[in-house]
C-alpha positions as CSV (number, residue, x, y, z in Angstrom):
1,M,6.5,1.1,18.9
2,S,4.3,2.2,16.1
3,D,1.1,0.5,15.1
4,G,2.6,-0.4,11.7
5,V,3.5,-3.9,10.7
6,A,6.2,-3.0,8.2
7,K,9.0,-5.4,7.6
8,G,12.5,-4.3,7.2
9,N,16.1,-4.7,8.1
10,N,16.6,-2.1,10.7
11,P,13.5,-1.7,13.0
12,T,15.4,0.6,15.5
13,L,16.3,3.1,12.8
14,W,12.8,2.8,11.2
15,E,11.1,3.5,14.6
16,K,13.5,6.5,15.1
17,F,12.4,7.9,11.8
18,L,8.7,7.5,12.6
19,A,9.2,9.1,16.1
20,D,11.0,12.0,14.5
21,L,8.1,12.5,12.1
22,D,5.7,12.4,15.0
23,E,7.8,14.9,16.9
24,K,7.9,17.3,13.9
25,L,4.1,16.9,13.5
26,Q,4.5,15.5,10.0
27,L,1.3,13.6,10.4
28,G,0.4,13.2,6.8
29,L,3.7,11.5,6.0
30,L,3.7,9.6,9.3
31,D,0.2,8.1,8.7
32,R,1.3,6.8,5.2
33,L,4.6,5.5,6.4
34,R,3.1,3.6,9.3
35,R,1.2,1.7,6.6
36,V,4.3,0.9,4.6
37,H,4.4,-2.8,3.6
38,A,8.2,-3.0,3.7
39,Y,11.3,-0.9,4.0
40,H,15.0,-1.6,3.6
41,F,18.0,0.6,4.5
42,E,20.9,-0.1,2.2
43,S,24.1,1.9,2.4
44,D,22.8,5.5,2.0
45,T,19.4,4.6,0.4
46,L,16.0,3.9,2.0
47,F,13.8,1.6,-0.1
48,L,10.1,1.7,0.5
49,E,7.2,-0.4,-0.6
50,A,4.0,1.5,0.1
51,G,1.0,-0.1,1.8
52,S,-1.4,0.8,-1.0
53,P,-1.4,2.3,-4.5
54,D,-2.9,5.5,-3.0
55,D,-0.1,5.7,-0.4
56,E,2.5,5.2,-3.1
57,T,1.0,8.0,-5.2
58,Y,0.9,10.3,-2.2
59,L,4.4,9.6,-1.1
60,Q,5.9,10.0,-4.6
61,K,4.1,13.3,-5.4
62,G,6.5,16.2,-5.9
63,S,6.4,18.2,-2.6
64,H,5.6,15.1,-0.5
65,F,8.5,13.2,-1.9
66,T,10.9,16.2,-1.4
67,Q,9.7,16.5,2.2
68,L,10.1,12.8,2.7
69,C,13.6,12.8,1.4
70,L,14.7,15.8,3.5
71,L,13.2,14.3,6.7
72,A,14.6,10.9,6.0
73,Q,18.1,12.4,5.4
74,D,17.9,14.4,8.7
75,S,16.6,11.5,10.8
76,T,18.4,8.5,9.4
77,G,21.3,9.8,7.4
78,V,20.2,8.4,4.1
79,T,20.8,10.5,1.0
80,E,18.2,8.9,-1.2
81,V,14.7,7.4,-1.0
82,K,13.5,5.0,-3.6
83,F,10.3,3.1,-4.1
84,R,9.7,-0.5,-5.0
85,S,6.3,-0.2,-6.7
86,I,3.6,-2.4,-5.4
87,T,1.8,-2.2,-8.8
88,E,4.7,-3.6,-10.8
89,P,5.4,-7.4,-10.8
90,K,8.4,-8.5,-8.7
91,E,11.4,-10.0,-10.4
């Protein structure tokens, strides 16, 4: 089990994703994803709510985001990763 306290709808799949990142030595992404505030797998999309504005910026940055999408697709079968911004008010 990871040291993160993320809340989501599929902890088994989330832990598999984190374990796969660890196995592939994707430590930069792994560290940021362990701090994710919330995640949600819906159909073929992974929704993430980052743990901090800094983490959100890092994860959404061009090459990091591309890498995140490819690794999530390989590990979990999702085809898309989207962010629910922690800086925007919730509806």
